MIMAR-329554 format. One record per atom (N, C-alpha, C): residue number from 1; residue in three letters; x, y, z. Coordinates in steps of 0.2 Angstrom, whole numbers. Layout:
BEGIN
+-----+--------+-------+-------+-------+
! num ! residu !    px !    py !    pz !
+-----+--------+-------+-------+-------+
! NUM !    ALA !     X !     Y !     Z !
...
+-----+--------+-------+-------+-------+
//
This chain:
BEGIN
+-----+--------+-------+-------+-------+
! num ! residu !    px !    py !    pz !
+-----+--------+-------+-------+-------+
!   1 !    UNK !   166 !   129 !   332 !
!   1 !    UNK !   172 !   125 !   329 !
!   1 !    UNK !   178 !   130 !   328 !
!   2 !    UNK !   177 !   137 !   327 !
!   2 !    UNK !   183 !   141 !   326 !
!   2 !    UNK !   186 !   141 !   333 !
!   3 !    UNK !   182 !   142 !   338 !
!   3 !    UNK !   185 !   143 !   345 !
!   3 !    UNK !   189 !   137 !   347 !
!   4 !    UNK !   186 !   130 !   345 !
!   4 !    UNK !   189 !   124 !   347 !
!   4 !    UNK !   197 !   124 !   343 !
!   5 !    UNK !   196 !   126 !   337 !
!   5 !    UNK !   202 !   125 !   332 !
!   5 !    UNK !   208 !   131 !   334 !
!   6 !    UNK !   205 !   136 !   337 !
!   6 !    UNK !   209 !   141 !   339 !
!   6 !    UNK !   213 !   138 !   345 !
!   7 !    UNK !   209 !   136 !   350 !
!   7 !    UNK !   212 !   133 !   356 !
!   7 !    UNK !   216 !   127 !   354 !
!   8 !    UNK !   215 !   123 !   350 !
!   8 !    UNK !   219 !   118 !   348 !
!   8 !    UNK !   227 !   121 !   345 !
!   9 !    UNK !   226 !   125 !   341 !
!   9 !    UNK !   232 !   129 !   338 !
!   9 !    UNK !   236 !   132 !   344 !
!  10 !    UNK !   233 !   135 !   348 !
!  10 !    UNK !   237 !   138 !   353 !
!  10 !    UNK !   240 !   133 !   358 !
!  11 !    UNK !   237 !   128 !   359 !
!  11 !    UNK !   239 !   122 !   364 !
!  11 !    UNK !   245 !   119 !   361 !
!  12 !    UNK !   246 !   119 !   354 !
!  12 !    UNK !   252 !   116 !   351 !
!  12 !    UNK !   257 !   121 !   348 !
!  13 !    UNK !   256 !   127 !   352 !
!  13 !    UNK !   261 !   132 !   351 !
!  13 !    UNK !   260 !   138 !   346 !
!  14 !    UNK !   254 !   138 !   343 !
!  14 !    UNK !   252 !   142 !   338 !
!  14 !    UNK !   251 !   150 !   341 !
!  15 !    UNK !   252 !   154 !   337 !
!  15 !    UNK !   252 !   161 !   339 !
!  15 !    UNK !   244 !   163 !   338 !
!  16 !    UNK !   242 !   167 !   343 !
!  16 !    UNK !   234 !   171 !   342 !
!  16 !    UNK !   235 !   175 !   336 !
!  17 !    UNK !   240 !   178 !   334 !
!  17 !    UNK !   240 !   183 !   330 !
!  17 !    UNK !   241 !   180 !   322 !
!  18 !    UNK !   241 !   174 !   321 !
!  18 !    UNK !   242 !   171 !   315 !
!  18 !    UNK !   237 !   171 !   310 !
!  19 !    UNK !   231 !   173 !   312 !
!  19 !    UNK !   226 !   175 !   308 !
!  19 !    UNK !   222 !   168 !   306 !
!  20 !    UNK !   216 !   169 !   304 !
!  20 !    UNK !   211 !   163 !   304 !
!  20 !    UNK !   214 !   158 !   298 !
!  21 !    UNK !   216 !   160 !   293 !
!  21 !    UNK !   218 !   155 !   287 !
!  21 !    UNK !   224 !   151 !   290 !
!  22 !    UNK !   229 !   155 !   291 !
!  22 !    UNK !   235 !   151 !   294 !
!  22 !    UNK !   234 !   147 !   300 !
!  23 !    UNK !   229 !   149 !   305 !
!  23 !    UNK !   227 !   145 !   310 !
!  23 !    UNK !   224 !   139 !   307 !
!  24 !    UNK !   220 !   139 !   303 !
!  24 !    UNK !   215 !   133 !   300 !
!  24 !    UNK !   221 !   129 !   297 !
!  25 !    UNK !   225 !   131 !   293 !
!  25 !    UNK !   230 !   127 !   289 !
!  25 !    UNK !   235 !   123 !   294 !
!  26 !    UNK !   237 !   127 !   300 !
!  26 !    UNK !   241 !   124 !   304 !
!  26 !    UNK !   237 !   118 !   308 !
!  27 !    UNK !   231 !   119 !   310 !
!  27 !    UNK !   227 !   114 !   313 !
!  27 !    UNK !   225 !   108 !   308 !
!  28 !    UNK !   225 !   110 !   302 !
!  28 !    UNK !   224 !   104 !   297 !
!  28 !    UNK !   229 !    99 !   298 !
!  29 !    UNK !   235 !   103 !   297 !
!  29 !    UNK !   242 !    99 !   298 !
!  29 !    UNK !   243 !    95 !   304 !
!  30 !    UNK !   241 !    98 !   309 !
!  30 !    UNK !   241 !    94 !   316 !
!  30 !    UNK !   237 !    88 !   316 !
!  31 !    UNK !   231 !    89 !   314 !
!  31 !    UNK !   225 !    84 !   314 !
!  31 !    UNK !   227 !    79 !   309 !
!  32 !    UNK !   230 !    80 !   304 !
!  32 !    UNK !   232 !    75 !   299 !
!  32 !    UNK !   238 !    71 !   301 !
!  33 !    UNK !   242 !    74 !   304 !
!  33 !    UNK !   248 !    70 !   307 !
!  33 !    UNK !   247 !    66 !   312 !
!  34 !    UNK !   242 !    67 !   317 !
!  34 !    UNK !   240 !    64 !   323 !
!  34 !    UNK !   236 !    58 !   321 !
!  35 !    UNK !   231 !    59 !   316 !
!  35 !    UNK !   227 !    54 !   313 !
!  35 !    UNK !   231 !    49 !   309 !
!  36 !    UNK !   236 !    52 !   304 !
!  36 !    UNK !   240 !    47 !   301 !
!  36 !    UNK !   243 !    42 !   306 !
!  37 !    UNK !   247 !    44 !   311 !
!  37 !    UNK !   251 !    41 !   316 !
!  37 !    UNK !   246 !    36 !   319 !
!  38 !    UNK !   240 !    37 !   321 !
!  38 !    UNK !   236 !    32 !   324 !
!  38 !    UNK !   234 !    27 !   320 !
!  39 !    UNK !   231 !    29 !   313 !
!  39 !    UNK !   229 !    24 !   309 !
!  39 !    UNK !   235 !    20 !   307 !
!  40 !    UNK !   241 !    22 !   305 !
!  40 !    UNK !   246 !    18 !   304 !
!  40 !    UNK !   247 !    12 !   309 !
!  41 !    UNK !   246 !    13 !   315 !
!  41 !    UNK !   246 !     8 !   320 !
!  41 !    UNK !   241 !     1 !   318 !
!  42 !    UNK !   235 !     5 !   317 !
!  42 !    UNK !   229 !    -1 !   316 !
!  42 !    UNK !   230 !    -3 !   310 !
!  43 !    UNK !   232 !     0 !   304 !
!  43 !    UNK !   232 !    -3 !   298 !
!  43 !    UNK !   238 !    -7 !   297 !
!  44 !    UNK !   244 !    -6 !   300 !
!  44 !    UNK !   249 !   -11 !   300 !
!  44 !    UNK !   247 !   -17 !   304 !
!  45 !    UNK !   244 !   -17 !   309 !
!  45 !    UNK !   241 !   -23 !   312 !
!  45 !    UNK !   237 !   -27 !   308 !
!  46 !    UNK !   232 !   -24 !   305 !
!  46 !    UNK !   227 !   -27 !   302 !
!  46 !    UNK !   230 !   -30 !   295 !
!  47 !    UNK !   234 !   -26 !   292 !
!  47 !    UNK !   236 !   -28 !   286 !
!  47 !    UNK !   241 !   -35 !   286 !
!  48 !    UNK !   244 !   -36 !   292 !
!  48 !    UNK !   249 !   -41 !   293 !
!  48 !    UNK !   246 !   -46 !   298 !
!  49 !    UNK !   240 !   -45 !   300 !
!  49 !    UNK !   237 !   -51 !   305 !
!  49 !    UNK !   235 !   -58 !   302 !
!  50 !    UNK !   234 !   -57 !   295 !
!  50 !    UNK !   232 !   -64 !   292 !
!  50 !    UNK !   224 !   -67 !   294 !
!  51 !    UNK !   221 !   -63 !   298 !
!  51 !    UNK !   214 !   -65 !   301 !
!  51 !    UNK !   209 !   -60 !   300 !
!  52 !    UNK !   211 !   -55 !   295 !
!  52 !    UNK !   206 !   -51 !   293 !
!  52 !    UNK !   207 !   -49 !   285 !
!  53 !    UNK !   201 !   -47 !   283 !
!  53 !    UNK !   201 !   -44 !   276 !
!  53 !    UNK !   200 !   -37 !   277 !
!  54 !    UNK !   205 !   -33 !   276 !
!  54 !    UNK !   205 !   -26 !   276 !
!  54 !    UNK !   203 !   -23 !   270 !
!  55 !    UNK !   198 !   -18 !   271 !
!  55 !    UNK !   195 !   -15 !   265 !
!  55 !    UNK !   199 !    -8 !   264 !
!  56 !    UNK !   201 !    -7 !   259 !
!  56 !    UNK !   205 !     0 !   256 !
!  56 !    UNK !   212 !    -1 !   257 !
!  57 !    UNK !   216 !     5 !   257 !
!  57 !    UNK !   222 !     6 !   257 !
!  57 !    UNK !   225 !     2 !   264 !
!  58 !    UNK !   231 !     0 !   263 !
!  58 !    UNK !   235 !    -2 !   269 !
!  58 !    UNK !   240 !     3 !   273 !
!  59 !    UNK !   238 !     9 !   271 !
!  59 !    UNK !   241 !    14 !   273 !
!  59 !    UNK !   237 !    21 !   272 !
!  60 !    UNK !   239 !    26 !   275 !
!  60 !    UNK !   236 !    33 !   274 !
!  60 !    UNK !   242 !    38 !   274 !
!  61 !    UNK !   247 !    37 !   271 !
!  61 !    UNK !   254 !    41 !   270 !
!  61 !    UNK !   252 !    47 !   266 !
!  62 !    UNK !   248 !    47 !   260 !
!  62 !    UNK !   247 !    51 !   256 !
!  62 !    UNK !   241 !    56 !   256 !
!  63 !    UNK !   238 !    55 !   263 !
!  63 !    UNK !   232 !    60 !   264 !
!  63 !    UNK !   226 !    58 !   261 !
!  64 !    UNK !   225 !    53 !   257 !
!  64 !    UNK !   218 !    52 !   254 !
!  64 !    UNK !   215 !    46 !   256 !
!  65 !    UNK !   216 !    44 !   263 !
!  65 !    UNK !   213 !    39 !   267 !
!  65 !    UNK !   211 !    42 !   274 !
!  66 !    UNK !   205 !    42 !   275 !
!  66 !    UNK !   203 !    44 !   282 !
!  66 !    UNK !   204 !    39 !   286 !
!  67 !    UNK !   205 !    40 !   293 !
!  67 !    UNK !   207 !    36 !   299 !
!  67 !    UNK !   201 !    31 !   301 !
!  68 !    UNK !   196 !    30 !   296 !
!  68 !    UNK !   189 !    26 !   297 !
!  68 !    UNK !   192 !    20 !   294 !
!  69 !    UNK !   192 !    14 !   297 !
!  69 !    UNK !   195 !     8 !   295 !
!  69 !    UNK !   190 !     2 !   295 !
!  70 !    UNK !   188 !    -1 !   289 !
!  70 !    UNK !   184 !    -6 !   290 !
!  70 !    UNK !   187 !   -13 !   287 !
!  71 !    UNK !   185 !   -19 !   291 !
!  71 !    UNK !   188 !   -25 !   289 !
!  71 !    UNK !   183 !   -30 !   291 !
!  72 !    UNK !   184 !   -36 !   288 !
!  72 !    UNK !   180 !   -42 !   289 !
!  72 !    UNK !   184 !   -47 !   292 !
!  73 !    UNK !   182 !   -49 !   299 !
!  73 !    UNK !   186 !   -54 !   302 !
!  73 !    UNK !   185 !   -61 !   298 !
!  74 !    UNK !   190 !   -65 !   299 !
!  74 !    UNK !   190 !   -72 !   296 !
!  74 !    UNK !   189 !   -77 !   301 !
!  75 !    UNK !   184 !   -81 !   301 !
!  75 !    UNK !   183 !   -86 !   306 !
!  75 !    UNK !   178 !   -85 !   311 !
!  76 !    UNK !   176 !   -78 !   311 !
!  76 !    UNK !   170 !   -76 !   316 !
!  76 !    UNK !   166 !   -71 !   312 !
!  77 !    UNK !   160 !   -70 !   314 !
!  77 !    UNK !   156 !   -64 !   311 !
!  77 !    UNK !   158 !   -58 !   313 !
!  78 !    UNK !   157 !   -52 !   309 !
!  78 !    UNK !   158 !   -46 !   311 !
!  78 !    UNK !   154 !   -44 !   317 !
!  79 !    UNK !   148 !   -45 !   318 !
!  79 !    UNK !   144 !   -44 !   324 !
!  79 !    UNK !   147 !   -47 !   330 !
!  80 !    UNK !   150 !   -53 !   329 !
!  80 !    UNK !   153 !   -56 !   336 !
!  80 !    UNK !   159 !   -52 !   337 !
!  81 !    UNK !   163 !   -51 !   332 !
!  81 !    UNK !   170 !   -47 !   334 !
!  81 !    UNK !   168 !   -40 !   337 !
!  82 !    UNK !   163 !   -38 !   335 !
!  82 !    UNK !   161 !   -31 !   336 !
!  82 !    UNK !   159 !   -30 !   344 !
!  83 !    UNK !   155 !   -36 !   345 !
!  83 !    UNK !   152 !   -37 !   352 !
!  83 !    UNK !   157 !   -38 !   357 !
!  84 !    UNK !   163 !   -42 !   355 !
!  84 !    UNK !   168 !   -43 !   360 !
!  84 !    UNK !   173 !   -37 !   361 !
!  85 !    UNK !   174 !   -33 !   356 !
!  85 !    UNK !   178 !   -27 !   356 !
!  85 !    UNK !   173 !   -21 !   361 !
!  86 !    UNK !   167 !   -22 !   360 !
!  86 !    UNK !   163 !   -18 !   364 !
!  86 !    UNK !   163 !   -19 !   371 !
!  87 !    UNK !   163 !   -26 !   373 !
!  87 !    UNK !   163 !   -28 !   379 !
!  87 !    UNK !   170 !   -26 !   382 !
!  88 !    UNK !   175 !   -26 !   379 !
!  88 !    UNK !   182 !   -22 !   381 !
!  88 !    UNK !   182 !   -15 !   381 !
!  89 !    UNK !   177 !   -12 !   379 !
!  89 !    UNK !   176 !    -5 !   380 !
!  89 !    UNK !   179 !    -1 !   374 !
!  90 !    UNK !   179 !    -5 !   369 !
!  90 !    UNK !   181 !    -2 !   362 !
!  90 !    UNK !   175 !     1 !   358 !
!  91 !    UNK !   175 !     7 !   356 !
!  91 !    UNK !   169 !    10 !   352 !
!  91 !    UNK !   169 !     7 !   345 !
!  92 !    UNK !   166 !     2 !   343 !
!  92 !    UNK !   166 !     0 !   336 !
!  92 !    UNK !   159 !    -3 !   334 !
!  93 !    UNK !   157 !    -3 !   328 !
!  93 !    UNK !   150 !    -6 !   326 !
!  93 !    UNK !   152 !   -11 !   320 !
!  94 !    UNK !   147 !   -15 !   319 !
!  94 !    UNK !   147 !   -18 !   312 !
!  94 !    UNK !   141 !   -17 !   308 !
!  95 !    UNK !   142 !   -18 !   302 !
!  95 !    UNK !   135 !   -17 !   297 !
!  95 !    UNK !   138 !   -16 !   290 !
!  96 !    UNK !   134 !   -13 !   286 !
!  96 !    UNK !   135 !   -12 !   279 !
!  96 !    UNK !   137 !    -5 !   278 !
!  97 !    UNK !   135 !    -1 !   283 !
!  97 !    UNK !   138 !     6 !   282 !
!  97 !    UNK !   136 !     9 !   276 !
!  98 !    UNK !   130 !     8 !   274 !
!  98 !    UNK !   126 !    11 !   268 !
!  98 !    UNK !   130 !     9 !   262 !
!  99 !    UNK !   133 !     3 !   261 !
!  99 !    UNK !   137 !     1 !   255 !
!  99 !    UNK !   136 !    -6 !   254 !
! 100 !    UNK !   129 !    -9 !   254 !
! 100 !    UNK !   129 !   -16 !   253 !
! 100 !    UNK !   130 !   -19 !   247 !
! 101 !    UNK !   129 !   -15 !   242 !
! 101 !    UNK !   131 !   -17 !   235 !
! 101 !    UNK !   139 !   -18 !   234 !
! 102 !    UNK !   142 !   -13 !   237 !
! 102 !    UNK !   150 !   -15 !   237 !
! 102 !    UNK !   152 !   -20 !   241 !
! 103 !    UNK !   149 !   -22 !   247 !
! 103 !    UNK !   151 !   -27 !   251 !
! 103 !    UNK !   149 !   -34 !   247 !
! 104 !    UNK !   143 !   -34 !   244 !
! 104 !    UNK !   141 !   -40 !   240 !
! 104 !    UNK !   147 !   -42 !   235 !
! 105 !    UNK !   149 !   -36 !   231 !
! 105 !    UNK !   153 !   -36 !   226 !
! 105 !    UNK !   161 !   -39 !   228 !
! 106 !    UNK !   162 !   -38 !   235 !
! 106 !    UNK !   168 !   -40 !   237 !
! 106 !    UNK !   167 !   -47 !   241 !
! 107 !    UNK !   161 !   -50 !   240 !
! 107 !    UNK !   160 !   -57 !   243 !
! 107 !    UNK !   159 !   -57 !   250 !
! 108 !    UNK !   156 !   -51 !   253 !
! 108 !    UNK !   155 !   -50 !   261 !
! 108 !    UNK !   147 !   -49 !   261 !
! 109 !    UNK !   145 !   -54 !   265 !
! 109 !    UNK !   138 !   -53 !   267 !
! 109 !    UNK !   136 !   -46 !   270 !
! 110 !    UNK !   132 !   -42 !   267 !
! 110 !    UNK !   130 !   -36 !   269 !
! 110 !    UNK !   126 !   -36 !   276 !
! 111 !    UNK !   123 !   -40 !   277 !
! 111 !    UNK !   118 !   -42 !   283 !
! 111 !    UNK !   123 !   -42 !   289 !
! 112 !    UNK !   129 !   -45 !   289 !
! 112 !    UNK !   134 !   -46 !   294 !
! 112 !    UNK !   138 !   -40 !   293 !
! 113 !    UNK !   140 !   -39 !   288 !
! 113 !    UNK !   144 !   -33 !   286 !
! 113 !    UNK !   152 !   -33 !   288 !
! 114 !    UNK !   154 !   -27 !   290 !
! 114 !    UNK !   161 !   -27 !   292 !
! 114 !    UNK !   161 !   -24 !   299 !
! 115 !    UNK !   168 !   -24 !   301 !
! 115 !    UNK !   169 !   -20 !   308 !
! 115 !    UNK !   172 !   -13 !   306 !
! 116 !    UNK !   170 !    -9 !   310 !
! 116 !    UNK !   173 !    -1 !   307 !
! 116 !    UNK !   175 !     1 !   314 !
! 117 !    UNK !   181 !     4 !   314 !
! 117 !    UNK !   185 !     8 !   319 !
! 117 !    UNK !   187 !    14 !   316 !
! 118 !    UNK !   187 !    19 !   320 !
! 118 !    UNK !   189 !    26 !   319 !
! 118 !    UNK !   193 !    29 !   324 !
! 119 !    UNK !   199 !    31 !   322 !
! 119 !    UNK !   204 !    35 !   326 !
! 119 !    UNK !   204 !    43 !   323 !
! 120 !    UNK !   203 !    46 !   329 !
! 120 !    UNK !   202 !    54 !   327 !
! 120 !    UNK !   208 !    57 !   331 !
! 121 !    UNK !   209 !    64 !   329 !
! 121 !    UNK !   215 !    68 !   332 !
! 121 !    UNK !   214 !    69 !   339 !
! 122 !    UNK !   209 !    68 !   343 !
! 122 !    UNK !   209 !    68 !   349 !
! 122 !    UNK !   211 !    61 !   353 !
! 123 !    UNK !   211 !    56 !   349 !
! 123 !    UNK !   214 !    49 !   352 !
! 123 !    UNK !   221 !    49 !   353 !
! 124 !    UNK !   223 !    45 !   358 !
! 124 !    UNK !   230 !    45 !   360 !
! 124 !    UNK !   233 !    38 !   357 !
! 125 !    UNK !   239 !    38 !   357 !
! 125 !    UNK !   243 !    32 !   355 !
! 125 !    UNK !   241 !    26 !   361 !
! 126 !    UNK !   241 !    28 !   366 !
! 126 !    UNK !   239 !    23 !   371 !
! 126 !    UNK !   232 !    20 !   370 !
! 127 !    UNK !   227 !    24 !   368 !
! 127 !    UNK !   221 !    21 !   366 !
! 127 !    UNK !   221 !    18 !   359 !
! 128 !    UNK !   226 !    19 !   355 !
! 128 !    UNK !   227 !    14 !   349 !
! 128 !    UNK !   229 !     8 !   351 !
! 129 !    UNK !   234 !     8 !   355 !
! 129 !    UNK !   237 !     2 !   358 !
! 129 !    UNK !   232 !    -2 !   362 !
! 130 !    UNK !   228 !     1 !   365 !
! 130 !    UNK !   223 !    -3 !   369 !
! 130 !    UNK !   218 !    -7 !   364 !
! 131 !    UNK !   216 !    -4 !   358 !
! 131 !    UNK !   212 !    -6 !   353 !
! 131 !    UNK !   216 !   -12 !   350 !
! 132 !    UNK !   223 !   -11 !   349 !
! 132 !    UNK !   226 !   -17 !   346 !
! 132 !    UNK !   226 !   -23 !   350 !
! 133 !    UNK !   227 !   -22 !   357 !
! 133 !    UNK !   227 !   -27 !   362 !
! 133 !    UNK !   221 !   -31 !   362 !
! 134 !    UNK !   215 !   -26 !   362 !
! 134 !    UNK !   208 !   -30 !   362 !
! 134 !    UNK !   207 !   -34 !   356 !
! 135 !    UNK !   210 !   -31 !   350 !
! 135 !    UNK !   208 !   -34 !   343 !
! 135 !    UNK !   213 !   -41 !   344 !
! 136 !    UNK !   219 !   -41 !   346 !
! 136 !    UNK !   223 !   -47 !   345 !
! 136 !    UNK !   220 !   -52 !   350 !
! 137 !    UNK !   217 !   -50 !   355 !
! 137 !    UNK !   213 !   -55 !   360 !
! 137 !    UNK !   208 !   -58 !   357 !
! 138 !    UNK !   204 !   -53 !   353 !
! 138 !    UNK !   197 !   -56 !   350 !
! 138 !    UNK !   199 !   -60 !   344 !
! 139 !    UNK !   204 !   -58 !   340 !
! 139 !    UNK !   205 !   -62 !   334 !
! 139 !    UNK !   209 !   -69 !   335 !
! 140 !    UNK !   212 !   -70 !   341 !
! 140 !    UNK !   217 !   -75 !   342 !
! 140 !    UNK !   213 !   -79 !   347 !
+-----+--------+-------+-------+-------+
//
């Protein structure tokens, strides 16, 4: 992992002489910025679609939301939506993700569960847009 983080740091203009702690801090900021930007695209779409119940915050501006986003589609099962997205080449799953009681409390059937998508620092804006296009097609 240290080699990967050092390479990422160098790729983004970091100096090899920065030291491990400075390198890790810089890489953390790089990863956070990229994941926040990507998650914002998906969260904005889902929060404004009117066709899903978004779980969690509608933003990740304050650094306390991971770019793993769960939602329940309206008008179709989570399994159906996940299968449609998978057929479009989008890596997603549906289920209770080890939180059946929380889902039940929210009025969501834990057997069908929710759809979950994750965007990580190595994803691109183009990939996020591809997810949005596939989601829009599948929800409409």
